Each structure stands twice: as C-alpha cells, then as structure tokens.
C-alpha positions, -999 to +999 in steps of 0.1 A: +004+158-059-023+136-042-047+150-017-042+140+019-076+121+018-065+100-013-031+093+003-048+081+035-073+060+016-047+043-007-020+038+019-032+003+031-038-012-003-005+002-016+016-013+012-002-046+013+001-049-025+039-044-022+041-069+006+020-094-013+048-096-039+078-098-015+088-092+021+102-057+025+114-031+050+101+005+055+125+024+033+123-001+005+085+002+006+088+040+003+112+037-026+089+012-044+059+035-041+079+064-054+092+044-084+059+027-092+042+061-093+069+076-115+079+100-086+043+113-083+037+097-048+064+104-022+058+095+014+079+105+043+093+080+068+070+095+094+041+081+075+052+046+067+063+034+102+030+042+120+011+026+092+033-006+094+027-007+131-011-003+126-012-031+100+008-053+123-015-046+153-044-055+131-026-087+122-026-081+085+012-082+084+040-095+106+075-082+112+108-100+117+145-090+119+168-100+091+205-093+084+211-079+049+240-089+027+260-059+040+256-071+076+230-045+086+200-057+106+166-045+094+131-050+104+112-067+075+075-071+070+055-097+052+018-101+046-003-126+065-032-146+052-056-122+068-038-094+050-042-111+017-079-115+023-081-078+033-062-068+001-085-089-021-115-071-006-098-037-011-090-046-047-126-053-055-137-020-039-111+001-057-119-016-090-156-007-085-148+029-077-124+031-107-150+016-130-177+041-120-153+070-123-141+058-157-177+057-169-186+091-155-155+107-169-160+092-203-196+105-203-209+069-207-234+073-179-264+095-184-271+116-153-309+120-152 
C-alpha cells in the first residue's frame, strides 16, 4: 500500500499519463490505475473527481460529454497541450528521482 504522500505526489502524472494515451472518464481512469499497478494502487471515486476538477481548472485537461455505445452519457476528459507539457516536465523530474534512488539503493553512490 502506498503512503498518502506518494499517492498525492503521483496522482497528477498518473492521470495525465492515462489521458495522454486516450480520452477517458473517471471510473475508467480508476480501473486503469488499478490494472496497471497489478491491484497495488486502488483509488476511491472520492479522490479522482476532485483531482479531475483541479486539473481542468488548471487548464491541463478538458472535459466533454459523450454518449457511450450503451446509450449512457458520461463526462470524458482529454489532455490539453498545456497538460502534455506539464506531463513532460513531470516525467523528467520522476526519472531523475528514480535514477538517484536506484543508485542509492544499489550502493553505487558513495556517501562521504
């Protein structure tokens, strides 16, 4: 189980990464995160919708209504150009942190 701090820090890049592949709706985003993490990360609906609203207010994503094949109307989200730029910046930061942690955990770095 991830700590609250790590969940909070990773939530934006996770959602934006999913939306960079395809437009999606809230429940489908939750399902994708759960599947991609092999059931290790499970968010509640109460977490995803406030985050989607924040991302939309920050103009990183946009929403639109779409009728699915079964006739149900859903609010979908897609990433905007500004969201793609933000995601690229986040990716570089996460890769840097991951690289440093990999080195430290593999004892490649001498701490003196």
